[in-house]
N, C-alpha and C positions, 0 to 999 in steps of 0.2 A: 734745347734743357736736350738730354739723355733720360729713357723710360726704358721699363721693358714692354716690347710688344708682343700682344696675343699671334699668331699668321694659322697655327690652326694645329688637331693635338700633337703634341710635344714635341712642338715647334712657338719658343718664343726667344724672341732678340733682342739686345739691348741696343737701340734705334734712337738717331737724334729727331726729336718731334719737335712742334711750333708749341711758344710757351705758354701756360696757359693765360685768360685773360676773366678777370670782371664784366661778368652777363648780368649781375643783378647787384640792388642796392643791399643783399644783404648780402653777399658773396666777399670771401678772406681769398685770399693767396697766401700760400704755408707752404717756406720754404723749407724740405725735409729735410731731415737728419736724422733720422730710427727706418726704418720701415720691414717686413717678415712677411717667409713667404707661410701663407698658413695653408695647414689639410683641405680648405675647401680649397682655395684657387688648384688642386690636382685634379679637382671634379674638373672643372676648365679647362686645364691641361693634359687632358684624358678625352676631354672632347665628349664631356656627357651633360654640357649645361649651354642647353641653346639659345640662339638667335646672338651668338658671338659673331663679330667682323673682324677681316683682317684688317692687325695694325690698335684692336681696340689693348690701351697701358689697363695691365693689371693692377692688381694689390689693395686690400683694405688694411691692412694693420699700420696706422703709420702714423707718424709723426713731429711738429716740426716749428718753425720762427714765421708769425705773421708776417708777410712784406706788406699785405697792402689787405689793405678796404674797404668796404663799401659803403657809404655816407651810411647806411639804417644802421649799419650794430656800433653800438653806443659803449656794448660793456666789455667793449675789448679795446688793446691799444697794438698799434704797429711795436714788433717785436718781442711780446707776450709770445713764450713754451705754452705746447699746446698739443696734446694728445686728442684723434682725431673717432669718434664712435663709426665704427664701418656700417652703421643704420641709420640712413640722412633723414630729419627727421625736422617735423616744421616748428614743433611746439605746440602751436593754435590747435589744429583740428582735434574732433568725436577721443579719437585714440591717441594721441600726444599729451591732453589734456586729462585723460586718466593712465597717464606714466606705460602707458602702452609704444613705447618711441618704434618698434621694428614694424607698427601698421600704420603707421603716418598715412593720412587719406593723400596731402598731396605732393613726398616726393615725389612723387614714380613719376615720367613725363610721356614714359610709355603703357602705361598704369593697363588701357586699352587689352595688352599682347599679352598680361597676366592674367587677366581676367579670365578670359580663353581657356585658359590652360588650369587657373586655380579658384573657377567664381567670384574673388575679392582680387584683388590689388595689395598686396605690403608695401613697407614701406622703396622708396627707392636704395641700394648696396654702391656703394665704389665699390668700380674695378671689374661689376660681375652681372657681365653680358646687358646689353639693350633692352632683354624687357624687363629687367629691373634699373633702365631709368639709361642706361646707359655712358656712364660717369667717369669717366678718366681713373683710372687707379693710382696708390700710391705706392708704385714703386718706382718711384721720379724723383726725379731732383726738385721740381715744384706739384704742386696742384693744385683745383679753384675746388674750395671748400662752399657749396649753397647754404643758409640758412647758418651764416656762420657764429651768429647772434645763439644759437639753439645746440649747435652740434658741436663747435670749440671746446675745450675744456682745459684752462689754465692749470699747471701744475707746479709747484714748485720748484728754485732756483738747486735746492740740497737735496733735490735723486734724480741719480738722472737715469738717463733713457731706456737704460734696461730696466732700472725699477718701474717705470712707470708707464711701457710699450704697450704690454700686453691688457691694459686697460682697453687699448678700442674696442678687443676680442674676446681674444682665449679666457683670457682670466675672467672676464664678469660670463663669457658663457659658460663654466664650470660651473661660476656661483651659483648658477639662478638654474641649473643642472641639479644642484643639491638641494637649491632649495627649495624645486620643485616636488624633491624625495616629503617635503613635508616631514621632518626630522625629528622623531622622538628619542626621551632621551633614552640607552638600554638598543636603539635600532639597528642593525646589519643591512651594511651599502656595498652591494654589488656596481661595479663598474665594468662596462664590456669598450674597449680601446684601452691602450697608455701610450697615447700619444699625448700630442702640449694640452687639449684639450683633457684628454681624461685627467693627467695629474691634478689638473687644476681643482676638477672634479670632485678627485679623491680627499687633496687639498682643503676644498671647500664644507666637506662634507665631515672634514672632523672641526671646523673652526662651527659651525652649526652644532654640532655636537653626535655625531654616527657612535655609537662604543664601537664598532669596527668597519673599516671597509677594505673589501676581498673585491683585487685588480685579475683581469682574462685577458688575457693580449696569450701569443706567439712570438714576441720580440724577444732577444734577452735583454739588449738595455735599457729596454721602454719597462718591461719588468722586475730590473736591478733598481730604474728610477722611483717607478713605484713601491718596492719594499725601503726605498731610504728614506720615505718619506710616511712608510709608517703602514704601508694596503699590508697586507694577506696577498699574493701572489698567487697564480692557476698558470700555469704553460699548456693551452686547449689541444694543444698538437702531441702530447704527452699525457696526457688524461682528457678524461669524459668530463670537461666544466661542471653540466647539471648534477652528474653524482657526485660529484665535488662540494660542490655551495649543499649540498644534501646535506654533506658529511658535518658539516659544519657548523650548517645552524641546527641539528639537530633532525633534523627529515623537513622543516617549517618552509623550508626556501628565507628565501633574501626579504627584510619588512621594502627597500626599493632596490629598483636594478635602473643606472642607469645604459643608456644607449650614446658612447661617445666616440662610435667606429661611419656612420653615416651609410651611405649608398653603394660604397666599393667594398664592402666586407670580404675579406676570405674564410673562408672554414674548409674544413677538410672531408663531408659529406658526399653523400651521391648531389641533396641540391647545392648543395655549394657549386656543384661542372655544372649543375640542370640551371643556374644563377648565371654564371660566365656566359656560359652559350645563348642563350634567350637577351641579355643583355648584348652582346656582340653582337648580336645581328636587327639589334633594336625594338622586338618583340617584350622588351621587360629595363624599362629606364632604370631600375636603380637590384642592388644585390642585395636581400632584408636577410644577410646571413642570422650578423652577430642581431638584428630583431626578432628572431625565428624564437633564438635559445634565451634572451631575455623573458620575452611572454610563459612562455614554458620553466622558465625556474621564477622566477616568481613568485615569492607566496601569498594565498592568499589576503586577500582585503589591501593588498597593497600595490604600488606607483611604479608606473614607467615612466620614465624623463627623457623625452630625445635631445641628447643634445649632437648628434653626428645630421649632417645634412641631406634631406631625403627631396628628389626632387621632381618626381611622375608618379609613375605606376606601379606597386610591388604588384608580388603575386606569392599563392602559398602559401599566407597569414596565417598562425593558430589562432584566429579567431573564436573558435569555441572553446579554448586555455583559458582567452583574457574573458569572455563573457563568462562564462561559473564560476571562473575565482574570483572577482566579484574589482578585476583589477580598474586601476585610475591611470589616464594617460594625459600626463603637462609636454606639451613639446611646441616649434615655433623658432625664430628669428631671435634674438636675446635685442633683452630689451636696454640696448645697452646704457644711456642716456640715467634708467633707474639710480642705477651702481655706483654711477661713478665716484659718487659726493664717501658713502662707505666704505668703500674696496679701497679708495687714495686711504683714506684714517686705520687703518686695517697696514698698508705698509705704512704707514711712518708711526705706525705703534712696535713696527717692529714683528709684527705675526706674520708675515709672508713678505717673503721678497721673489717677487715673479720673476727673480731672472736664473731662477735655481733650471727652466728647461732649456736656458741657451744653453747648444751645444757647436754651433758655427757665426762664425762673424766673417762676415767679406761685403768686397765690393760690390753697388750695384749693379757694373758692370761682370761680375762673373755671378748674375743671374743664372744664367741660363744653367754651370753646375749646382750651382743650389738647384733649382727644379729640381737631377736628373740624383744628388745624393738623398735629397727630401725624399722622392716616388721610389726611390728602392734601397732605402732605407741604407742607402753604405755609409761607411765610416762614422758608423754609431751615433746614425744625426736621428737628431729628436727636434729641435727647430735651428732654424739660422733667420739672423738677423741678418739686413743688409744698411751699409753705408753709404748716400751719395756722392 
């Protein structure tokens, strides 16, 4: 089959690789009909995710049709149309039983690697390094899905791939980020980063009852999309975002702030340059520019919700501000399985059409070009969907 393979920083290639095979009675093989490039994939592309190996297949946002099933998968059949959550969950462990599926104890065969860095291991992830299981990803023609009886989610035939594909990751991720804010009537929510996850966080905040959402970014087309879905926008390259947020909230600050940027944040001040230098020489793994702003801008007693990915060690966080303002932090990989049914209901009810973020559609063989235009935000690119 054809698959997009990683060979080093800024080096991905579509190659012919062996077809996946069933390895466990709870496995399934899915013929992929749609797959997407995620902002998290860029962290791998840029070389910031450890334990990648040359030839690893990328991609964790994918869906398709079941073509093979293991003998213990009784709730699905060949031919079913399914989406695949990016977090791999067994369904039986302590955490899965508590709807904390991204913390599954049994799906990461390389848990020891994550334990060395984090103390405990989260769930395995598709296409996201050997520290998270070494699973082949979904930017390919076929993929093996372990724990298929738990992980595969059947979707209605009357909905298009474009409407349901993002149930795999970015729609639940944006929704969980907003849900973590514990939104109350009248709340003002600020969202840093207007990429695809940020757009879903904005939409989700309104779905959950926010009075107003303020979006911060620097890319014109992203700010325009955020404005089109109802946000008040701030271009942080043109104004001091923190000062504008005070003005827009009567000096109180937002009730909750969402960081939808993560470990490769950009900025305009000296601290942003400091982060870039330290990250370049691997003295710091993450650039927490957006997170620093979030912690300072958030109103007293507010909530900081992290949807952007952080991978390691962060420097010079204003933790005194967070402590003295009594902030609550909520974060983590998304518990995708928890949100599949409720978010599918929202799509079917017409309350949201997740396809609004798609700006580019390409064939799988054009994936290297897709990564380049997505990374460098060329051609007004916000979200790339690939068709094998």
